Each structure stands twice: as C-alpha cells, then as structure tokens.
C-alpha positions, 0 to 999 in steps of 0.5 A: 864823882871821881873819888880820891882813893887816898882820901878813903885810905886817910879816912880808914886810918882815922877811923881805926885810931878814932883820933886825928892826932894818932892817925896823923902821926901814923901817916907822918903828916900834920894833923890840921892837914889830915882834918882838912882832907877828911872834910874834903871827903865828907864834902864829896860824899855829902854826909858827915863821917865823924862826930867831933868834940873836945874829948873824943872822935866817933864814927857816924852811921855813915862813917861805920858803913864806909869803914866796913866798905873800906876794910878790904881796900885797906887790907889790900893796900897793906898786903901790897906793902908787905908783898913789896917788902918781901920782894925787897928781902925785908921782914915777911909774915903770914897771918894764920887763924887757929882754933883755941884747941889747935895745940892739941892737933898734931897735924896742924903743928906739923904743918906750921913746923914744916912751913917754918923749916922751908921758909925760916925767914917768914914769921908765922903769926897765929890768931886764935878764935872759933871758926865763925870769928876766923872766917870773918877775919879772913874775909875782912883781910885781917888774916891771910889764911885760917884753920877752921873746923867743920863737916864741910868747908865755909862757902866761897872760900878755897879749902884744903883738908889738913886732917880729920877726927871723930866726935868722942864722948867722955863717960864715968867708968861706971856708966853702962855706955862705957861698955859699948865700943861705939855709942849710937846717937839713939843711946843718948836718949834722956841723957845729959850731954855737955857740948860747946856753946852754940854761938861758938860754931853755930853750923857745926853745933847744928850738924853735930848736936841738934840731931842728938837733941832730936833723939831725946838727948838733953844738951848742956851748953858749956861756956868753955868746953876746954876747961877740963878742971872745971868739968871734973869739979862741977859736972855730975858723973852721969853727965856725958862730955862731948869732945873732938878726937883731938882733945879727948885724950887730954880731957879724959886724963884731966877728968878721969873719964873713959873715951868712947867714939860717937857714931857720926852719920854725916862723916868726920869732923875736918880741920880745913886750911881756907883762904880767899879766892883772890890772889894772896900774898906770897907768904900765904901762897907758900904756906898754902903749898906746904899744906897741899903737899902734906894733903897729897902725901897722905898726911891728912885724912884718917891719920888725923883721928885720935882718941877713938876706940875703947880707951880708958881715961887716966 
C-alpha cells in the first residue's frame, strides 16, 4: 500500500489540535476537505483514527499509536521549513532544553551568551525541564539540543561536556560533620539526607543516593529541591540537604547552613549538551560548534566545580 505522506501530515495536524476546524485554519484549507482527507487515510489503514461527536474530537487507540509514529516525521518537516527560512535569511531559532537550576550554572549561561554574540540573528528558545523530560522532547524532535545532567550522557545521543560539579551537603553549623573537610558516604549512616525526588532523574538518583541508602542513610525525598525558603522553614537542623555544586552557594545563603563536599566514588556530576545523531538544523549545528569550541578551550571540566571546600553558609 502506497501511503500518501501528506495524509499523514494532515492527520498529525488534526491530532495536535483535536479539532478539524482549527487544523483546517492552520493548513489554510476548507474543513470539509480536511475531514474527507482524514477519512481517506482511515480507509487506507483500515482503522478509525478519531472518535467524532458534536462536542469534541478524540484519538482512538490506533490514532494515538499513529501519532507517536508521526511525531518524528512532523518534526522533520518543520525542521526543513525552518532550515529553508534560515537559508532565505528569515527568522531563525534554536530550541534548547535546560534544567530548572540552569541559571545557577555559569558555564551554561556563558555558552548561551557566546552563541548569541556570534549569531545575533538566531533566537535561543529555552525549554525548562528535568533530564528525562528533556531527553524525551529531544528524541521526539521538539527540541534541537538539550543541556542534561548525569554522571554519564544518555545513550544513543551525541554529547559534549559543558562543565562538571560535585555533590555537596548543607549542614547546620553545629553539626559534628561540619568539622570535616570532605564527608565520606559512610559517615551518613543513620542520618536523614534530603534529596531530589527519584522520578525527576531516576538514573542519577540511583547513582548518587542509592549507595547512601545502602550505607544506612535515611533519604528524605523533597518534591522541590530548589525551594530553599521552604527548606529553611520546614527541615529540622539535623536533616542534611544534598545539593549540586552549582546551587550550593545560593542554597547555603538561603538556609543559613554550611557547605561540605561529599566524596563521589563514581566521579563528578556533568552538564552535557546532547543532540540526536541525525543531521540537525543549521542553528543547532552552530550552537553545537560553540559548545565544542568552549570544551576544547578548557572552559568546561573542573572549572565548573563550585561550592566545594570548607565554605560556611551565610
């Protein structure tokens, strides 16, 4: 069966809008014509794709499966359209995913500013999310690139290291562990340690915190690990707070605690810029090259460590 690719694209537009009227308006066609096109596709496939009634349009199970398959195709078409606009000298953009604490990472901010300085005609659109969400959006083609955090980069993606940091602990000034220059994981046996929720980054949670739990630490998962005001008001002084090096200084200032580095047997936590392996759009290639040049010049790596050492909270 020779499937008309245009029918699939029309289906994806209706599926996005869940409205034949709105999809027809986006396509610049008549709504009855679009409805006929979708029925042609359903006839070719032999399954209904939408449940239609007078109040709303819904996807069937077959429609949801087809939409998941067409998402990369739709992203590719949009990428071609944007690439063509760039070549014509029109407006251009690059869509970059960033973690919620990205503003606390100087190297990330420097990378974005370096790109803007070199390519002032390209708009940088930032999409905020935790690593698993950003990786999913990247694979779907919603994002061109993503800045993600881990000990190792996500599989099947190209990656360049932007910078590195450590895992720090925030302690009450009177805590006995505050006298230690570096805290060993075994010293946390029996202690409550506030950490980010497992679901936000399951792989990094497994690598960082499950070994602590195995040594006897009592993990307290916080829904918002960046809500420093809530931590100061609600956490007891004996609860230790785990923070990345990037956010430690601000967290210590807001909570009134001291910062101590935690020994990481598996190495540093890294901020990676990642992309899909297929040929990216021109603005994404330009952003990638700026990141690679920064890494080659030594602006990543250990220079990204912050908040370590024997620093006291404000």
